[in-house]
C-alpha positions, 0 to 999 in steps of 0.5 A: 231599591236599585231593582225598583229604579230599574223597573221604573226606568224600563217602563218608560220606553214601553209608555213612550212607544205606546203614545207614539203608536196612538200618534201614528194611528191618529194621523193615518185615520185623519189622512184617510178622512181628508183623502175621503172627503176630497174624493167625494167633493171631486166626485160631486164636482164631476157629476155637476160637470156631467150634468151641465153637459147632459142638459147642454147636449139634450137641449142641442137634440131638442133644437136640431129636431125643431130645425129639422121639422121647420125645414122638412115639415116632418120629424126625424126617425133616426139620429142620422137624419139630424147629423147627415148633411142635407142639401148642405145643411146639417142640424146637429154637429155630431151624435152626442152621447149621454154623459151620465150613461156610463154603460154605452152612452145611449139616449132614450128616444121619445116619439109623437103619435098622429094625435100629439101623444108622446110615446116613451115619455116618463112625465107627460102623455101628450103635447098638450099636457107638456105645454100646460106643465111647462113654464111660459113667457109672460102672456103665453098660455099658463101665465094667467088664469084665463088659460083656455087649456086649464091649469095643471091641477085641472087637467092633470087630475080627473078623478084618477082616470087621467092617463099616466105616462108609460115607459116604452119598452122595445125599440121603435122602427120608423117612429117620429122622434120628438125628443131624448132623455136619459136612461139613468135611474139615479137621483140628480144633484140639480133639478132640470125642469121639475125632474129630480132623476136623471131618467126624468130629464126630457128634452122634447121640442114642442111645436105647440109651445113654439107657436104660443111664444108671443111675437113669434110667427107660425113655425109650419113650413111651406108644405101642407104638413104640420105637427101632430095636433097642431092646426096648419096656419092659415088653414080652414077653421075647426068643425062647428065654427064659422070663418071670420067676417070682415065688416063692409067698407063705408059706401061713398065715404058716408060718415057714420051717424 
């Protein structure tokens, strides 16, 4: 009887020790889970902040390209054209790096050809397509069914024969820079103008879109140059059309019958 009581008393410390070990394991697992959740939230918040910075910096490049074109009637061929002071004017405060590109912070440049075709864009092939597929202000192209360029569904598909955007391979020397984009091939948390991947976040200054905004005057400078694919304001009418005529003045103040 005494031996049995001693055996029961000896088993209690072992049971209590097992419960204590399980409690410690549970607490450690809970702490690890909470720490991983907090780290995920911090990482997500950091990505959101970098996405906001990416959009702001890209829009700064887009804006500076437009200012440069308005000033000189041509596009920049390198970032230094936007950063350096020319006649006391600087179009971009500094050469901003791409915040989502952790390797070297470089951008993907988008160029424009003589006919308005886009080189290096992953979403659009020309300025006209960018104008059609970009939301406009009320009254501009794309805002009603009377859009002379058609709708994206009409112009974006032509029996499978519409040219598709192709990535730019290699460096372009002396090309006309019209926009920048990210190089990162990763899904984004937010969608920027239809782009759900960072490489689809493209910041293109479109002169055709600027002309189409109601109430805004022509953007062409005082020289003889203009944007590729955009007619010079006040220039000759396109071929096959006659210039507008002004009705003759009422001679001798006669009252029409």
